[in-house]
N, C-alpha and C positions, 0 to 999 in steps of 0.2 A: 815340647811335644806338639805335634800338629794333627789335625783331623781332616778327612776328606768327605765326610758326611755329618750334617748337623740337622737336628730336629727342633723346630720352633716350639717353645713352651706354651705359646698363646693359642695357635691354630693347629699345632701338631703336624704341620707340613714337614716333609723330609726335603732338606736342601742339599744340593750337590754343588759345592763351589768349584770354580774353574781351576783353582790351585789350592793346595793345602793351607789351612788357616791355623795359626798358633792358638793354643788353648789360652783362654782369658780374653781373646780379642772380641770386641763387641761388633756385632753385624745387625743389619735391619732385615727383617723378613719381607720378601717381595709380595707375599700374599696378604698379610695383615698389617705391615709396617711396624710391627713390634720390634723393639731393640733389645738384644740380650747378649750376654757374654757366652763364648764357646767353651764347653766343658771337655774334659778328656775323653769321655765316651761318646763324643759326637753329639750330645744333648745337653742342655742347661741342667742346673741343679733341681729344676722341677721335675715331677714324675713323668716318665715317658707315656705316650698315648696308648690306650688300650685297644684301639682299633687301627686297622691299616689305613693309611692316608695316601693319596696320590703323591708321586714324587714331584717336588716343587722345583723351580729353576735353580741354577747354580749361583753361588755367591763368590765374589772375588775379594781377596784380602786387601785391606787398605793400610795406609801408613799409619804410624803410631800416633794415638790422640784423635783419630778420625773414625767415624762409623763406616762400616761397609754395608753395602746393599746388594743383596743377592739378585742375580739376573735370571730370568726365567728361561728354561730350555726351550719352551715352545713360545714362539712370537705372538704378541697380542695382535688382534685384527687392526688394520689401518683405519683410524677414525675418519680420515678424510673423505672417503666415499660416503659414509653415513651422514656426515655434516652436509656434503653436497645434496644428498638425497633429501635430507630434511629441509634444506633450503629450497629446493625444487618444489617439494610438497607445500611448503609455506607460501611460495609464490603462486602455485596453482590454486591453493585455497583462497588467497586474496583475490585472484582474478575471478574465480567463481563467485566469491561473495559479492564483488562489485557488479558482476553481471546479473546476479540474482536481484540485487537491490535496484539496478537500472531497469530490469524487466518489471519488477513490482511497481516502480515509479510510473513507467509507461502505462501499465494496466490501470493504475489508479487514476492517471490523467484521462485515459480513454473513457473510463466509467463516469468520471465527473463530467466529461463532455457530453456523454449520452444523457445523463441526468439533466444537465443544463438545456440541452436541445429539446428533449421531450417535455420537460416540466416547466421550462421558462420561455425559451424562444419559440417553441412549437405549441404553446398553450393558447386556448381561445381568447384569454384576457390580452394576450400579446398580438395574436393574428388579427383580431378585430380592428385594431387601430388603423386609421386611414380613411379614405373616402370611397364609398360604394355607390354605384348607380343601378337603378332598378332595370332589369333586363327588358321588360315589356313596357316600360315607360321612360324613355330617354329624358334626361333633364331632372328626373326625380332622384334625389340622392340622400344618403345618410352619411354623415361624417362623425366618426368616433375619435375623440381625443382622450387624453389620459384622465381628464376630470369632467368632461361634458360631452354632449352629443348635439349635432346640428342637423335638422332635417330641412330639406329645401325641395320646392316643386309641389307636385301633387295637383289635384283638380283646382285648388284655390291659389296655386302659385305662392304659397307662403314660405317663409323662413322661420322655423321654430328652434328655440334654444332650450336645452334642458340638461338633465343629468341622467346617469344610468348606473346600474350596478348589476353584478352577476349574483343571482340568487343561488345557483349551483353551477356545475360545469356545463349545463345545457340550457339554463333558463335565464333570460335576460329581462330586466325590468327598466322601463324608460318612463320618465315623468317630464313633461314640458312645462316651463314656467312662463316663458315670454315668447312673443311672436314679433317678427320684424315687418313693419308696414311702412313703406316710404322712407326706409332708412331709419325709422325710429322703432325702438323696442316698446311693446306694450304687453301687459300681463294677459295670459290666456284665460278663457272662461272656464275651461275644465282642466284642472291640474291633477286629475287622477292618474295613478301609475298604470302602465300597460305592461303586462307580462306576457312573454312569448318564448318559444323554443328557438334557439339560434344554433345553427350548425355552420361553422366557419372553417375554411381551409385558407390556403395562401392566396387563392385568386377568386373564391366564390363564398358568398354568404347567403344562407337560406333561413328565412324566418317562417315560423309556423304559429298562427294565432287562432285560438278557439274563440269564436264569437257566439254568444247565446242568441237564439232566434225564437220567435213566438209564431206558431202556426195555428190558424183559426179553422175549425172544421165543424160545421152545423152549430155555430154559436158557442162552441167550446174551444178554449185555447190550450195548446200544449207547447211546452218549452223544450227546445233542442239546441244543439250547438252546431255551428258551421266552422269548418276549418278553412282558414285563408293562408295560402303559402305564397310567399314572395321570394324572388330570386334576385340577387344583386351580384354585379361583377366589380371587381376592384378597378378604380380609375387612378388612384395614387396612394 
């Protein structure tokens, strides 16, 4: 006895073989891959499904001792285009990821460069290094090094050696310890620190010093302050 229609006992799909299949022959369901023997009524010994199921693909008989696998009537979609699409999307994602990482790296480097320029290379502590000449007194100079300052010239044509420090971003404090006379260093008489405002750019240094003054009026003295501003230009 042969049958032309078979119902899968596992998923209850109705299978239509391409050729009649003998009763007792084992086949494989193309829907759920369940293997079962064909019965005389077109379904296995398990109870028939209680609801209508879509017609599944046909199954072809196989030789004795082998399992038959039903073939679907409707063809499955070709996985090739999907794989190609997934491959293209993966490559696009990789390219976009690399581009994003490169952009982030460029922005990070640019930001670091701005920070270095404004807070290190363009800082007053950095710009003041070098030799400056007083604009209205040629020959009178201030030379700032990393750990000391040298003043030369002035009304007494002295060469003073000392140190300096920044009190804040605008206030500079200088203290002279020695003076050079005839090529020899001698201690200075007054080693008091001198504090003044300093505005420095790449080519100009402006110092502002407040000096207390005493004014006598009818035998009474009053104390005030006088502001002295000096301008220097960079010479090296």
